[in-house]
Structure formats: structure tokens, C-alpha cells
N, CA, C, O and CB atoms as a CASP TS submission, in Angstrom:
PFRMAT TS
TARGET T0000
AUTHOR 0000-0000-0000
METHOD Language model
MODEL 1
PARENT N/A
ATOM      1  N   MET     1     106.034  86.912  38.303  1.00  0.00           N
ATOM      2  CA  MET     1     107.228  86.902  39.233  1.00  0.00           C
ATOM      3  C   MET     1     107.181  86.098  40.923  1.00  0.00           C
ATOM      4  O   MET     1     106.168  85.949  41.606  1.00  0.00           O
ATOM      5  CB  MET     1     107.507  88.533  39.407  1.00  0.00           C
ATOM      6  N   PRO     2     108.078  85.829  41.149  1.00  0.00           N
ATOM      7  CA  PRO     2     107.799  84.808  42.278  1.00  0.00           C
ATOM      8  C   PRO     2     107.653  85.822  43.222  1.00  0.00           C
ATOM      9  O   PRO     2     108.005  87.001  43.188  1.00  0.00           O
ATOM     10  CB  PRO     2     108.949  83.623  42.660  1.00  0.00           C
ATOM     11  N   LYS     3     106.877  84.944  44.363  1.00  0.00           N
ATOM     12  CA  LYS     3     106.861  85.202  45.824  1.00  0.00           C
ATOM     13  C   LYS     3     108.506  85.936  46.179  1.00  0.00           C
ATOM     14  O   LYS     3     109.586  85.422  45.890  1.00  0.00           O
ATOM     15  CB  LYS     3     106.535  83.548  46.715  1.00  0.00           C
ATOM     16  N   LEU     4     108.295  87.211  46.851  1.00  0.00           N
ATOM     17  CA  LEU     4     109.405  86.972  47.851  1.00  0.00           C
ATOM     18  C   LEU     4     109.169  86.231  48.973  1.00  0.00           C
ATOM     19  O   LEU     4     108.075  85.986  49.483  1.00  0.00           O
ATOM     20  CB  LEU     4     109.887  88.101  48.324  1.00  0.00           C
ATOM     21  N   LYS     5     110.721  85.739  49.485  1.00  0.00           N
ATOM     22  CA  LYS     5     110.820  84.552  50.705  1.00  0.00           C
ATOM     23  C   LYS     5     111.370  85.580  51.757  1.00  0.00           C
ATOM     24  O   LYS     5     112.174  86.487  51.543  1.00  0.00           O
ATOM     25  CB  LYS     5     112.038  82.991  50.389  1.00  0.00           C
ATOM     26  N   THR     6     110.857  85.294  52.755  1.00  0.00           N
ATOM     27  CA  THR     6     111.346  85.743  54.530  1.00  0.00           C
ATOM     28  C   THR     6     112.706  84.734  54.204  1.00  0.00           C
ATOM     29  O   THR     6     112.783  83.706  53.532  1.00  0.00           O
ATOM     30  CB  THR     6     109.929  85.044  56.357  1.00  0.00           C
ATOM     31  N   ASN     7     113.816  85.547  55.041  1.00  0.00           N
ATOM     32  CA  ASN     7     114.912  84.457  55.117  1.00  0.00           C
ATOM     33  C   ASN     7     115.136  84.143  56.350  1.00  0.00           C
ATOM     34  O   ASN     7     115.677  84.951  57.105  1.00  0.00           O
ATOM     35  CB  ASN     7     116.183  84.786  54.550  1.00  0.00           C
ATOM     36  N   ARG     8     114.799  83.051  56.709  1.00  0.00           N
ATOM     37  CA  ARG     8     114.298  82.161  57.972  1.00  0.00           C
ATOM     38  C   ARG     8     114.948  82.643  59.406  1.00  0.00           C
ATOM     39  O   ARG     8     114.477  82.903  60.514  1.00  0.00           O
ATOM     40  CB  ARG     8     114.760  80.498  57.717  1.00  0.00           C
ATOM     41  N   GLY     9     116.639  82.629  58.665  1.00  0.00           N
ATOM     42  CA  GLY     9     117.645  82.427  60.055  1.00  0.00           C
ATOM     43  C   GLY     9     117.786  84.334  60.716  1.00  0.00           C
ATOM     44  O   GLY     9     118.262  84.694  61.793  1.00  0.00           O
ATOM     45  N   ALA    10     117.093  85.346  59.442  1.00  0.00           N
ATOM     46  CA  ALA    10     116.870  86.737  59.955  1.00  0.00           C
ATOM     47  C   ALA    10     116.158  86.765  61.308  1.00  0.00           C
ATOM     48  O   ALA    10     116.389  87.258  62.412  1.00  0.00           O
ATOM     49  CB  ALA    10     116.040  87.550  58.942  1.00  0.00           C
ATOM     50  N   ALA    11     114.853  85.767  60.557  1.00  0.00           N
ATOM     51  CA  ALA    11     113.395  86.255  61.191  1.00  0.00           C
ATOM     52  C   ALA    11     113.623  85.196  62.784  1.00  0.00           C
ATOM     53  O   ALA    11     112.554  85.049  63.375  1.00  0.00           O
ATOM     54  CB  ALA    11     111.599  85.666  59.855  1.00  0.00           C
ATOM     55  N   LYS    12     114.304  84.810  63.166  1.00  0.00           N
ATOM     56  CA  LYS    12     114.387  84.460  64.474  1.00  0.00           C
ATOM     57  C   LYS    12     115.286  85.354  65.200  1.00  0.00           C
ATOM     58  O   LYS    12     115.168  85.406  66.425  1.00  0.00           O
ATOM     59  CB  LYS    12     114.777  83.128  64.598  1.00  0.00           C
ATOM     60  N   ARG    13     116.391  86.244  64.463  1.00  0.00           N
ATOM     61  CA  ARG    13     117.577  86.556  65.323  1.00  0.00           C
ATOM     62  C   ARG    13     116.829  88.203  65.389  1.00  0.00           C
ATOM     63  O   ARG    13     117.223  89.042  66.200  1.00  0.00           O
ATOM     64  CB  ARG    13     119.469  86.264  64.501  1.00  0.00           C
ATOM     65  N   PHE    14     115.633  88.487  64.332  1.00  0.00           N
ATOM     66  CA  PHE    14     115.520  90.040  64.393  1.00  0.00           C
ATOM     67  C   PHE    14     114.055  90.239  65.019  1.00  0.00           C
ATOM     68  O   PHE    14     113.427  89.197  65.206  1.00  0.00           O
ATOM     69  CB  PHE    14     115.689  90.825  62.776  1.00  0.00           C
ATOM     70  N   ARG    15     113.413  91.486  65.378  1.00  0.00           N
ATOM     71  CA  ARG    15     111.908  91.691  65.535  1.00  0.00           C
ATOM     72  C   ARG    15     111.826  93.092  64.768  1.00  0.00           C
ATOM     73  O   ARG    15     112.705  93.936  64.594  1.00  0.00           O
ATOM     74  CB  ARG    15     111.318  91.731  67.259  1.00  0.00           C
ATOM     75  N   LYS    16     110.671  93.073  64.420  1.00  0.00           N
ATOM     76  CA  LYS    16     110.483  94.689  63.582  1.00  0.00           C
ATOM     77  C   LYS    16     110.015  95.364  64.325  1.00  0.00           C
ATOM     78  O   LYS    16     109.208  94.712  64.988  1.00  0.00           O
ATOM     79  CB  LYS    16     109.598  94.932  62.337  1.00  0.00           C
ATOM     80  N   THR    17     110.058  96.467  64.653  1.00  0.00           N
ATOM     81  CA  THR    17     109.404  97.662  65.957  1.00  0.00           C
ATOM     82  C   THR    17     108.763  98.855  64.914  1.00  0.00           C
ATOM     83  O   THR    17     108.876  98.860  63.688  1.00  0.00           O
ATOM     84  CB  THR    17     111.012  98.579  67.270  1.00  0.00           C
ATOM     85  N   ALA    18     108.223  99.628  65.560  1.00  0.00           N
ATOM     86  CA  ALA    18     107.657 100.927  64.860  1.00  0.00           C
ATOM     87  C   ALA    18     109.049 101.914  64.401  1.00  0.00           C
ATOM     88  O   ALA    18     108.814 102.743  63.522  1.00  0.00           O
ATOM     89  CB  ALA    18     106.527 101.849  66.090  1.00  0.00           C
ATOM     90  N   LYS    19     110.537 101.861  64.977  1.00  0.00           N
ATOM     91  CA  LYS    19     111.167 102.857  64.761  1.00  0.00           C
ATOM     92  C   LYS    19     112.435 101.494  64.293  1.00  0.00           C
ATOM     93  O   LYS    19     113.566 101.682  64.741  1.00  0.00           O
ATOM     94  CB  LYS    19     111.282 104.147  66.128  1.00  0.00           C
ATOM     95  N   GLY    20     112.258 100.486  63.619  1.00  0.00           N
ATOM     96  CA  GLY    20     113.181  99.821  63.222  1.00  0.00           C
ATOM     97  C   GLY    20     113.206  98.569  63.469  1.00  0.00           C
ATOM     98  O   GLY    20     112.231  97.852  63.241  1.00  0.00           O
ATOM     99  N   TYR    21     114.631  98.003  64.106  1.00  0.00           N
ATOM    100  CA  TYR    21     114.733  96.417  64.115  1.00  0.00           C
ATOM    101  C   TYR    21     115.470  96.250  65.662  1.00  0.00           C
ATOM    102  O   TYR    21     116.525  96.822  65.933  1.00  0.00           O
ATOM    103  CB  TYR    21     115.822  95.693  62.612  1.00  0.00           C
ATOM    104  N   LYS    22     114.866  95.528  66.453  1.00  0.00           N
ATOM    105  CA  LYS    22     115.811  95.026  67.499  1.00  0.00           C
ATOM    106  C   LYS    22     116.276  93.703  67.680  1.00  0.00           C
ATOM    107  O   LYS    22     115.697  92.711  67.237  1.00  0.00           O
ATOM    108  CB  LYS    22     115.342  95.271  68.588  1.00  0.00           C
ATOM    109  N   ARG    23     117.314  93.693  68.326  1.00  0.00           N
ATOM    110  CA  ARG    23     118.210  92.329  68.330  1.00  0.00           C
ATOM    111  C   ARG    23     118.639  91.862  69.665  1.00  0.00           C
ATOM    112  O   ARG    23     118.523  92.708  70.552  1.00  0.00           O
ATOM    113  CB  ARG    23     119.546  92.502  67.514  1.00  0.00           C
ATOM    114  N   GLY    24     119.033  90.893  69.956  1.00  0.00           N
ATOM    115  CA  GLY    24     119.350  90.113  71.073  1.00  0.00           C
ATOM    116  C   GLY    24     120.959  90.931  70.795  1.00  0.00           C
ATOM    117  O   GLY    24     121.442  91.534  69.836  1.00  0.00           O
ATOM    118  N   GLN    25     121.461  90.569  72.223  1.00  0.00           N
ATOM    119  CA  GLN    25     122.927  90.920  72.461  1.00  0.00           C
ATOM    120  C   GLN    25     123.463  89.806  72.235  1.00  0.00           C
ATOM    121  O   GLN    25     122.863  88.766  72.506  1.00  0.00           O
ATOM    122  CB  GLN    25     123.363  91.454  73.781  1.00  0.00           C
ATOM    123  N   SER    26     124.959  89.812  71.578  1.00  0.00           N
ATOM    124  CA  SER    26     125.460  88.513  71.356  1.00  0.00           C
ATOM    125  C   SER    26     126.468  88.448  72.918  1.00  0.00           C
ATOM    126  O   SER    26     126.099  89.002  73.953  1.00  0.00           O
ATOM    127  CB  SER    26     126.389  88.396  69.643  1.00  0.00           C
ATOM    128  N   GLN    27     127.864  87.597  72.777  1.00  0.00           N
ATOM    129  CA  GLN    27     128.410  86.953  73.780  1.00  0.00           C
ATOM    130  C   GLN    27     127.757  86.773  75.191  1.00  0.00           C
ATOM    131  O   GLN    27     128.190  87.265  76.233  1.00  0.00           O
ATOM    132  CB  GLN    27     129.496  87.516  73.890  1.00  0.00           C
ATOM    133  N   LYS    28     126.922  86.185  75.090  1.00  0.00           N
ATOM    134  CA  LYS    28     126.213  85.970  76.310  1.00  0.00           C
ATOM    135  C   LYS    28     125.974  84.569  76.584  1.00  0.00           C
ATOM    136  O   LYS    28     125.297  84.332  77.585  1.00  0.00           O
ATOM    137  CB  LYS    28     124.977  86.661  76.307  1.00  0.00           C
ATOM    138  N   ARG    29     126.371  83.646  75.932  1.00  0.00           N
ATOM    139  CA  ARG    29     125.839  82.372  75.666  1.00  0.00           C
ATOM    140  C   ARG    29     127.225  81.166  76.400  1.00  0.00           C
ATOM    141  O   ARG    29     126.886  80.072  76.852  1.00  0.00           O
ATOM    142  CB  ARG    29     125.520  82.288  73.716  1.00  0.00           C
ATOM    143  N   HIS    30     128.354  81.509  76.396  1.00  0.00           N
ATOM    144  CA  HIS    30     129.288  80.417  76.767  1.00  0.00           C
ATOM    145  C   HIS    30     130.609  81.273  77.708  1.00  0.00           C
ATOM    146  O   HIS    30     130.304  82.281  78.346  1.00  0.00           O
ATOM    147  CB  HIS    30     129.889  79.560  75.161  1.00  0.00           C
ATOM    148  N   ILE    31     131.857  80.826  77.708  1.00  0.00           N
ATOM    149  CA  ILE    31     132.705  81.227  78.504  1.00  0.00           C
ATOM    150  C   ILE    31     132.093  82.289  79.845  1.00  0.00           C
ATOM    151  O   ILE    31     132.581  83.406  79.680  1.00  0.00           O
ATOM    152  CB  ILE    31     133.695  81.829  77.563  1.00  0.00           C
ATOM    153  N   LEU    32     131.581  82.266  80.547  1.00  0.00           N
ATOM    154  CA  LEU    32     130.805  83.395  81.285  1.00  0.00           C
ATOM    155  C   LEU    32     131.511  83.836  82.696  1.00  0.00           C
ATOM    156  O   LEU    32     131.243  84.889  83.274  1.00  0.00           O
ATOM    157  CB  LEU    32     129.242  82.856  81.604  1.00  0.00           C
ATOM    158  N   THR    33     132.568  82.749  83.213  1.00  0.00           N
ATOM    159  CA  THR    33     132.861  82.566  83.941  1.00  0.00           C
ATOM    160  C   THR    33     134.165  83.369  84.240  1.00  0.00           C
ATOM    161  O   THR    33     134.741  83.296  85.325  1.00  0.00           O
ATOM    162  CB  THR    33     132.694  81.526  83.917  1.00  0.00           C
ATOM    163  N   LYS    34     134.613  84.187  83.136  1.00  0.00           N
ATOM    164  CA  LYS    34     135.434  85.248  83.226  1.00  0.00           C
ATOM    165  C   LYS    34     134.791  86.346  82.944  1.00  0.00           C
ATOM    166  O   LYS    34     135.521  87.312  83.164  1.00  0.00           O
ATOM    167  CB  LYS    34     136.481  85.156  82.508  1.00  0.00           C
ATOM    168  N   LYS    35     133.805  86.630  82.575  1.00  0.00           N
ATOM    169  CA  LYS    35     133.146  87.658  82.186  1.00  0.00           C
ATOM    170  C   LYS    35     133.006  88.180  83.664  1.00  0.00           C
ATOM    171  O   LYS    35     133.171  87.394  84.596  1.00  0.00           O
ATOM    172  CB  LYS    35     131.843  87.360  81.282  1.00  0.00           C
ATOM    173  N   THR    36     132.684  89.586  83.896  1.00  0.00           N
ATOM    174  CA  THR    36     132.087  90.499  85.636  1.00  0.00           C
ATOM    175  C   THR    36     131.008  89.925  85.221  1.00  0.00           C
ATOM    176  O   THR    36     130.690  89.319  84.198  1.00  0.00           O
ATOM    177  CB  THR    36     131.971  92.567  86.074  1.00  0.00           C
ATOM    178  N   SER    37     130.342  90.301  86.473  1.00  0.00           N
ATOM    179  CA  SER    37     128.867  90.543  86.725  1.00  0.00           C
ATOM    180  C   SER    37     127.940  92.026  85.715  1.00  0.00           C
ATOM    181  O   SER    37     126.959  92.304  85.025  1.00  0.00           O
ATOM    182  CB  SER    37     128.891  90.884  88.559  1.00  0.00           C
ATOM    183  N   LYS    38     128.943  92.448  86.215  1.00  0.00           N
ATOM    184  CA  LYS    38     128.048  93.842  85.842  1.00  0.00           C
ATOM    185  C   LYS    38     128.542  93.692  83.926  1.00  0.00           C
ATOM    186  O   LYS    38     127.823  94.316  83.146  1.00  0.00           O
ATOM    187  CB  LYS    38     128.863  95.822  86.989  1.00  0.00           C
ATOM    188  N   ARG    39     129.388  93.110  83.507  1.00  0.00           N
ATOM    189  CA  ARG    39     129.390  92.839  82.208  1.00  0.00           C
ATOM    190  C   ARG    39     128.584  91.843  81.387  1.00  0.00           C
ATOM    191  O   ARG    39     128.397  91.922  80.173  1.00  0.00           O
ATOM    192  CB  ARG    39     130.452  92.612  82.044  1.00  0.00           C
ATOM    193  N   LYS    40     128.015  90.654  82.408  1.00  0.00           N
ATOM    194  CA  LYS    40     126.880  90.089  81.876  1.00  0.00           C
ATOM    195  C   LYS    40     125.677  90.656  81.961  1.00  0.00           C
ATOM    196  O   LYS    40     124.789  90.535  81.116  1.00  0.00           O
ATOM    197  CB  LYS    40     126.738  89.032  82.300  1.00  0.00           C
ATOM    198  N   ARG    41     125.593  91.473  83.277  1.00  0.00           N
ATOM    199  CA  ARG    41     123.947  92.440  83.340  1.00  0.00           C
ATOM    200  C   ARG    41     123.703  93.269  82.132  1.00  0.00           C
ATOM    201  O   ARG    41     122.626  93.306  81.537  1.00  0.00           O
ATOM    202  CB  ARG    41     123.855  93.710  84.686  1.00  0.00           C
ATOM    203  N   ASN    42     124.988  94.065  81.740  1.00  0.00           N
ATOM    204  CA  ASN    42     124.522  94.954  80.780  1.00  0.00           C
ATOM    205  C   ASN    42     124.472  94.319  79.311  1.00  0.00           C
ATOM    206  O   ASN    42     124.194  95.048  78.359  1.00  0.00           O
ATOM    207  CB  ASN    42     125.400  96.173  80.831  1.00  0.00           C
ATOM    208  N   LEU    43     124.773  92.805  79.109  1.00  0.00           N
ATOM    209  CA  LEU    43     124.541  92.117  77.679  1.00  0.00           C
ATOM    210  C   LEU    43     123.072  91.604  77.719  1.00  0.00           C
ATOM    211  O   LEU    43     122.674  90.954  76.753  1.00  0.00           O
ATOM    212  CB  LEU    43     125.648  90.775  77.364  1.00  0.00           C
ATOM    213  N   ARG    44     122.161  91.869  78.859  1.00  0.00           N
ATOM    214  CA  ARG    44     121.024  91.525  79.217  1.00  0.00           C
ATOM    215  C   ARG    44     119.873  92.344  77.969  1.00  0.00           C
ATOM    216  O   ARG    44     119.991  93.521  77.625  1.00  0.00           O
ATOM    217  CB  ARG    44     120.920  91.955  80.869  1.00  0.00           C
ATOM    218  N   GLY    45     118.887  91.459  77.492  1.00  0.00           N
ATOM    219  CA  GLY    45     117.736  92.471  76.943  1.00  0.00           C
ATOM    220  C   GLY    45     118.246  92.537  75.528  1.00  0.00           C
ATOM    221  O   GLY    45     119.060  91.792  74.982  1.00  0.00           O
ATOM    222  N   THR    46     117.602  93.584  75.040  1.00  0.00           N
ATOM    223  CA  THR    46     117.717  93.612  73.383  1.00  0.00           C
ATOM    224  C   THR    46     118.341  95.483  73.053  1.00  0.00           C
ATOM    225  O   THR    46     118.241  96.440  73.822  1.00  0.00           O
ATOM    226  CB  THR    46     115.641  93.197  72.504  1.00  0.00           C
ATOM    227  N   THR    47     118.861  95.449  71.873  1.00  0.00           N
ATOM    228  CA  THR    47     119.453  96.373  71.466  1.00  0.00           C
ATOM    229  C   THR    47     118.875  96.829  69.890  1.00  0.00           C
ATOM    230  O   THR    47     118.752  95.949  69.038  1.00  0.00           O
ATOM    231  CB  THR    47     120.843  95.971  71.619  1.00  0.00           C
ATOM    232  N   MET    48     118.588  98.025  69.626  1.00  0.00           N
ATOM    233  CA  MET    48     118.213  98.441  68.007  1.00  0.00           C
ATOM    234  C   MET    48     119.480  98.190  67.187  1.00  0.00           C
ATOM    235  O   MET    48     120.667  98.300  67.493  1.00  0.00           O
ATOM    236  CB  MET    48     117.750 100.188  67.783  1.00  0.00           C
ATOM    237  N   VAL    49     118.804  97.778  65.924  1.00  0.00           N
ATOM    238  CA  VAL    49     120.126  97.442  64.896  1.00  0.00           C
ATOM    239  C   VAL    49     120.645  98.906  64.508  1.00  0.00           C
ATOM    240  O   VAL    49     120.016  99.854  64.980  1.00  0.00           O
ATOM    241  CB  VAL    49     119.643  96.472  63.291  1.00  0.00           C
ATOM    242  N   ALA    50     121.482  99.099  63.881  1.00  0.00           N
ATOM    243  CA  ALA    50     122.162 100.400  63.309  1.00  0.00           C
ATOM    244  C   ALA    50     121.364 100.673  62.620  1.00  0.00           C
ATOM    245  O   ALA    50     120.603  99.754  62.317  1.00  0.00           O
ATOM    246  CB  ALA    50     123.412 100.452  62.644  1.00  0.00           C
ATOM    247  N   LYS    51     121.097 102.074  61.996  1.00  0.00           N
ATOM    248  CA  LYS    51     120.330 102.367  60.847  1.00  0.00           C
ATOM    249  C   LYS    51     120.712 102.262  59.571  1.00  0.00           C
ATOM    250  O   LYS    51     119.921 102.315  58.629  1.00  0.00           O
ATOM    251  CB  LYS    51     119.976 103.414  60.903  1.00  0.00           C
ATOM    252  N   GLN    52     122.293 102.065  59.436  1.00  0.00           N
ATOM    253  CA  GLN    52     123.019 101.467  58.438  1.00  0.00           C
ATOM    254  C   GLN    52     122.751  99.910  57.954  1.00  0.00           C
ATOM    255  O   GLN    52     123.015  99.660  56.778  1.00  0.00           O
ATOM    256  CB  GLN    52     124.311 101.610  58.885  1.00  0.00           C
ATOM    257  N   ASP    53     122.372  99.119  58.580  1.00  0.00           N
ATOM    258  CA  ASP    53     122.182  97.934  58.635  1.00  0.00           C
ATOM    259  C   ASP    53     120.348  97.483  58.542  1.00  0.00           C
ATOM    260  O   ASP    53     120.050  96.291  58.468  1.00  0.00           O
ATOM    261  CB  ASP    53     122.987  97.575  59.932  1.00  0.00           C
ATOM    262  N   ALA    54     119.584  98.237  58.554  1.00  0.00           N
ATOM    263  CA  ALA    54     118.028  98.349  58.464  1.00  0.00           C
ATOM    264  C   ALA    54     117.819  98.414  57.072  1.00  0.00           C
ATOM    265  O   ALA    54     116.687  98.051  56.752  1.00  0.00           O
ATOM    266  CB  ALA    54     117.344  99.629  59.212  1.00  0.00           C
ATOM    267  N   GLY    55     118.577  98.775  56.107  1.00  0.00           N
ATOM    268  CA  GLY    55     117.947  98.343  54.615  1.00  0.00           C
ATOM    269  C   GLY    55     118.313  96.871  54.102  1.00  0.00           C
ATOM    270  O   GLY    55     117.722  96.299  53.186  1.00  0.00           O
ATOM    271  N   ARG    56     119.121  96.478  54.658  1.00  0.00           N
ATOM    272  CA  ARG    56     120.020  95.186  54.400  1.00  0.00           C
ATOM    273  C   ARG    56     118.818  94.041  54.898  1.00  0.00           C
ATOM    274  O   ARG    56     118.551  92.984  54.325  1.00  0.00           O
ATOM    275  CB  ARG    56     121.727  95.151  55.487  1.00  0.00           C
ATOM    276  N   LEU    57     118.122  94.652  56.274  1.00  0.00           N
ATOM    277  CA  LEU    57     117.241  93.533  56.918  1.00  0.00           C
ATOM    278  C   LEU    57     115.823  93.950  55.773  1.00  0.00           C
ATOM    279  O   LEU    57     115.077  93.105  55.278  1.00  0.00           O
ATOM    280  CB  LEU    57     116.917  93.793  59.040  1.00  0.00           C
ATOM    281  N   ASP    58     115.771  94.818  55.644  1.00  0.00           N
ATOM    282  CA  ASP    58     114.373  95.110  54.548  1.00  0.00           C
ATOM    283  C   ASP    58     114.608  94.116  53.828  1.00  0.00           C
ATOM    284  O   ASP    58     113.660  93.370  54.073  1.00  0.00           O
ATOM    285  CB  ASP    58     114.208  96.549  53.546  1.00  0.00           C
ATOM    286  N   LYS    59     115.405  93.500  52.926  1.00  0.00           N
ATOM    287  CA  LYS    59     115.071  92.739  51.935  1.00  0.00           C
ATOM    288  C   LYS    59     115.421  91.497  52.168  1.00  0.00           C
ATOM    289  O   LYS    59     115.471  90.739  51.199  1.00  0.00           O
ATOM    290  CB  LYS    59     115.513  93.135  50.849  1.00  0.00           C
ATOM    291  N   LEU    60     115.805  90.897  53.748  1.00  0.00           N
ATOM    292  CA  LEU    60     115.952  89.649  54.035  1.00  0.00           C
ATOM    293  C   LEU    60     114.768  89.408  54.871  1.00  0.00           C
ATOM    294  O   LEU    60     114.635  88.193  55.012  1.00  0.00           O
ATOM    295  CB  LEU    60     117.242  89.339  54.628  1.00  0.00           C
ATOM    296  N   LEU    61     113.684  90.194  55.597  1.00  0.00           N
ATOM    297  CA  LEU    61     112.742  90.140  55.775  1.00  0.00           C
ATOM    298  C   LEU    61     111.343  91.119  55.267  1.00  0.00           C
ATOM    299  O   LEU    61     110.788  91.970  55.962  1.00  0.00           O
ATOM    300  CB  LEU    61     113.049  90.004  56.733  1.00  0.00           C
ATOM    301  N   PRO    62     110.940  90.682  53.725  1.00  0.00           N
ATOM    302  CA  PRO    62     110.360  91.388  53.174  1.00  0.00           C
ATOM    303  C   PRO    62     108.500  91.744  53.452  1.00  0.00           C
ATOM    304  O   PRO    62     107.769  92.666  53.090  1.00  0.00           O
ATOM    305  CB  PRO    62     110.808  90.905  52.067  1.00  0.00           C
ATOM    306  N   ASN    63     108.284  90.523  54.245  1.00  0.00           N
ATOM    307  CA  ASN    63     107.169  90.254  54.938  1.00  0.00           C
ATOM    308  C   ASN    63     106.694  90.726  56.289  1.00  0.00           C
ATOM    309  O   ASN    63     105.543  90.731  56.723  1.00  0.00           O
ATOM    310  CB  ASN    63     107.194  89.160  54.982  1.00  0.00           C
ATOM    311  N   LEU    64     107.606  91.048  56.761  1.00  0.00           N
ATOM    312  CA  LEU    64     107.349  91.403  58.459  1.00  0.00           C
ATOM    313  C   LEU    64     106.784  92.940  58.545  1.00  0.00           C
ATOM    314  O   LEU    64     106.520  93.440  59.639  1.00  0.00           O
ATOM    315  CB  LEU    64     109.010  91.320  59.491  1.00  0.00           C
TER
END
């Protein structure tokens, strides 16, 4: 049986934690002038991936 390979695109976007996977926020790269300061401030940092999607990430990231 062949080795399981990690999806490198997913490995760059998600990190495994004790409670699941964390991800960065979207909508923070460009067209920032029309977004309010409050909206940009709330987009900082990371959030957790929904539990419904965690199973899909388990298949993409078998070695994490």
C-alpha cells in the first residue's frame, strides 16, 4: 500500500490543535479602503474550522 501524502496546499492554510484545526480569516488581502476599521480589526487573528469540515481535513492532512 502506498504512503499517505499530505495535501501541501491545506498544510499551509490549516494548523492542527488539541481541539481541531485553526485557520486564518479571509477578506483581509485587498480592497481594504472601503472596509471599516472595526471590520478589519475583527478579521485579525485565527478562528477554528467548523466541526463538519474537520473530517475532510483529516483526509487532507493525515500526517499532522
